[in-house]
Every structure is written in C-alpha cells, then in structure tokens.
C-alpha positions as CSV (number, residue, x, y, z in Angstrom):
1,X,172.6,111.2,131.1
2,X,169.2,112.8,130.3
3,X,166.2,112.2,132.4
4,X,163.7,113.5,129.9
5,X,162.3,110.0,129.3
6,X,162.3,108.7,132.8
7,X,159.0,108.3,134.7
8,X,158.0,106.8,138.0
9,X,156.7,103.2,138.3
10,X,153.3,104.6,139.4
11,X,153.1,106.8,136.3
12,X,154.1,104.0,134.1
13,X,151.5,101.6,135.5
14,X,148.8,104.3,135.2
15,X,149.8,105.0,131.6
16,X,149.7,101.3,130.7
17,X,146.3,100.8,132.4
18,X,144.9,103.9,130.6
19,X,146.1,102.6,127.2
20,X,144.4,99.2,127.8
21,X,141.2,101.0,128.6
22,X,141.4,103.3,125.6
23,X,142.5,100.7,123.0
24,X,142.2,97.1,124.2
25,X,144.4,94.7,122.4
26,X,145.4,91.0,122.7
27,X,149.0,92.0,123.4
28,X,150.0,93.8,126.6
29,X,153.7,94.2,125.9
30,X,156.7,92.8,124.2
31,X,160.0,91.3,125.2
32,X,162.9,92.5,123.0
33,X,166.3,90.9,123.2
34,X,169.0,93.4,124.2
35,X,171.5,92.2,121.6
36,X,169.4,93.5,118.7
37,X,168.9,96.8,120.5
38,X,172.6,97.1,120.9
39,X,173.2,96.3,117.3
40,X,170.7,98.9,116.1
41,X,172.2,101.6,118.4
42,X,175.8,100.7,117.5
43,X,175.3,101.8,113.9
44,X,177.2,104.9,112.8
45,X,174.9,107.9,113.2
46,X,172.3,106.2,115.5
47,X,171.1,108.6,118.1
48,X,168.0,106.8,119.3
49,X,165.4,104.1,118.6
50,X,162.0,104.3,117.0
51,X,159.3,101.6,117.3
52,X,156.4,101.3,115.0
53,X,153.2,99.3,115.7
54,X,152.9,96.5,113.3
55,X,151.0,93.2,112.7
56,X,152.3,89.8,111.6
57,X,150.7,87.9,108.7
58,X,148.7,86.0,111.4
59,X,147.3,89.2,112.8
60,X,149.4,89.3,116.0
61,X,150.4,92.8,117.2
62,X,154.1,93.4,117.1
63,X,156.7,96.1,116.8
64,X,159.1,97.0,114.0
65,X,162.0,99.0,115.3
66,X,165.0,100.8,113.9
67,X,167.5,103.5,114.6
68,X,167.0,107.2,114.2
69,X,169.7,109.8,113.5
70,X,170.3,113.0,115.5
71,X,167.6,114.8,113.4
72,X,165.0,112.1,114.3
73,X,165.1,110.7,110.8
74,X,164.5,106.9,110.4
75,X,167.7,105.1,109.4
76,X,165.9,102.9,106.9
77,X,169.2,101.7,105.3
78,X,170.4,100.2,108.6
79,X,169.3,97.3,110.8
80,X,165.5,96.9,111.1
81,X,164.1,94.4,113.6
82,X,161.0,92.6,114.7
83,X,160.4,89.2,116.2
84,X,159.6,90.4,119.6
85,X,158.0,88.0,122.2
86,X,154.4,89.2,122.9
87,X,152.8,89.2,126.3
88,X,150.8,87.1,126.5
89,X,152.0,84.4,126.4
90,X,155.6,85.5,127.4
91,X,154.7,87.6,130.4
92,X,156.1,88.1,133.9
93,X,153.2,87.0,136.1
94,X,154.7,89.0,139.1
95,X,154.9,92.3,137.2
96,X,152.5,95.1,138.1
97,X,152.2,95.7,134.4
98,X,150.5,92.4,133.8
99,X,147.8,93.0,136.4
100,X,144.4,94.2,135.1
C-alpha cells in the first residue's frame, strides 16, 4: 500500500484551518457514504477517485465525484455521484476538524 497520500492528524488540522482562513465557506466538510465510493472504485479500469467542487441549485457547496483511470483521466461514462451530507449541519462536534 502506498503512503503517498497519508499525512499526520496535526498536518491535516493545520491544512483545514488554513483553507478556512484563505477561502471561508459555509461548508466545512462532507460525509460521503462508503457504498457509493465502493461502487465507483469497483468499476472496471478505476484506479482512483476525483472530487470536483460544485454547488447545488440552492447554492450549497457540494462535491461531484467519479473514478479516474490509471492515466488520471475522468471516467465520465461510469458512475458519477453527489448528494453528500454537508457539515454543518451533519458534523461530528467532537472532531478536531470542526473546531475553529
């Protein structure tokens, strides 16, 4: 397993706090159901996942996500998902990521 994407909790918290300072938004994060991630990654040729910043018709920040192939190309003919649960209001009040 590759560690190229792994970071420490301290680094993650610092990065989240920096992003909030740089580009404040009404949404701090999203909860994404594991079943749709598994479905996306189970597609033939899927080598990873890409998320795009998006906005609902009501103006709520969200994510659109889909698989990418081994060359980093979006698999636009496959499963594309959204309907993530934004934080707030669906937050973990005990998480260090929800602290200011």
